[in-house]
C-alpha positions in Angstrom: -11.4 -8.2 -6.9 -11.2 -10.3 -10.5 -10.7 -9.2 -13.9 -15.4 -9.3 -14.4 -15.5 -6.8 -12.3 -18.2 -4.7 -13.6 -17.4 -1.7 -11.1 -14.0 -0.8 -12.4 -14.8 2.4 -14.0 -14.4 5.4 -10.9 -18.5 5.8 -10.6 -19.7 8.3 -8.2 -21.5 6.7 -5.7 -23.6 10.1 -5.1 -26.3 11.8 -7.0 -25.4 13.7 -9.9 -27.5 16.0 -11.8 -27.8 15.4 -15.0 -29.1 17.5 -18.7 -32.2 15.0 -20.1 -30.8 16.7 -23.5 -27.3 14.0 -22.7 -29.6 11.5 -22.8 -31.7 11.5 -26.5 -28.3 12.3 -28.4 -27.6 8.7 -29.2 -31.7 7.3 -29.4 -33.5 10.7 -30.1 -35.6 9.7 -27.8 -35.0 10.0 -24.2 -37.4 7.1 -22.9 -36.0 4.6 -25.3 -32.6 5.7 -23.6 -34.0 5.3 -20.5 -35.2 1.8 -20.9 -31.8 0.5 -22.5 -30.2 2.2 -18.9 -32.8 0.4 -17.1 -32.1 -3.2 -18.7 -28.2 -2.2 -18.3 -28.6 -1.5 -14.8 -30.7 -5.0 -14.3 -27.9 -6.8 -16.3 -25.3 -5.1 -13.5 -27.3 -5.9 -10.3 -27.6 -9.7 -11.7 -23.9 -9.8 -12.0 -22.9 -8.5 -9.2 -25.9 -10.1 -7.0 -24.8 -13.4 -8.1 -20.9 -12.6 -7.9 -21.9 -11.6 -4.5 -23.1 -14.7 -3.7 -20.7 -16.9 -5.1 -18.2 -15.2 -2.5 -20.3 -15.5 0.4 -21.4 -19.2 -0.4 -18.0 -19.9 0.8 -18.4 -18.9 4.0 -21.6 -20.7 4.6 -21.8 -24.4 6.8 -23.7 -26.2 7.8 -23.2 -25.5 11.3 -23.5 -22.1 12.0 -23.1 -21.0 16.0 -23.8 -17.4 17.2 -19.9 -17.0 17.7 -19.1 -17.7 14.2 -21.5 -15.7 12.5 -19.5 -12.6 14.6 -16.2 -13.6 14.6 -15.9 -13.7 10.5 -14.1 -10.4 9.5 -13.4 -11.3 6.0 -17.0 -12.5 4.9 -17.5 -8.5 7.0 -15.3 -6.9 5.0 -16.7 -8.4 1.4 -20.2 -7.1 2.6 -18.9 -4.0 3.4 -16.8 -3.8 -0.2 -20.3 -4.4 -1.8 -22.2 -1.9 0.3 -19.4 1.2 -1.0 -19.4 0.0 -4.5 -22.7 2.4 -6.4 -25.1 1.4 -7.5 -25.8 -0.7 -10.6 -28.0 2.5 -12.0 -25.4 5.1 -11.7 -23.0 2.9 -13.5 -25.3 2.4 -16.5 -25.9 5.3 -16.1 -22.0 6.4 -17.2 -21.2 3.4 -19.1 -24.5 4.5 -21.9 -23.3 8.2 -22.1 -19.3 7.1 -22.5 -20.8 4.4 -25.5 -19.7 1.4 -23.9 -23.4 0.0 -23.8 -24.4 -1.4 -27.7 -28.1 -1.7 -27.6 -30.4 -1.9 -31.1 -34.1 -1.5 -31.9 -35.3 -4.2 -33.4 -39.0 -2.1 -34.4 -37.0 0.7 -35.8 -34.6 -1.6 -38.2 -37.4 -2.7 -40.5 -38.9 0.6 -41.6 
């Protein structure tokens, strides 16, 4: 993996029960926190998708035949790696709870 790998932190792949009070500590509003987390998850998903497509583009050829598709083990391993990665929403929640997400609310700043 390269240095820009978004999912370097060890984030659990499983669902974790969370206390909602943890989410409103920084923003004082659970809904605002969820918006921040969802926007960060979308950013992470877009980055991972772009990274995956760039890696898989190396394997694209103009004259694919059925044998080449099934025999490309490296491509299969790359795909399996991305399937095993934690979901973007789990990474975003972990980042938010550990203060790794910068966010601001311009509406609050104007008051």
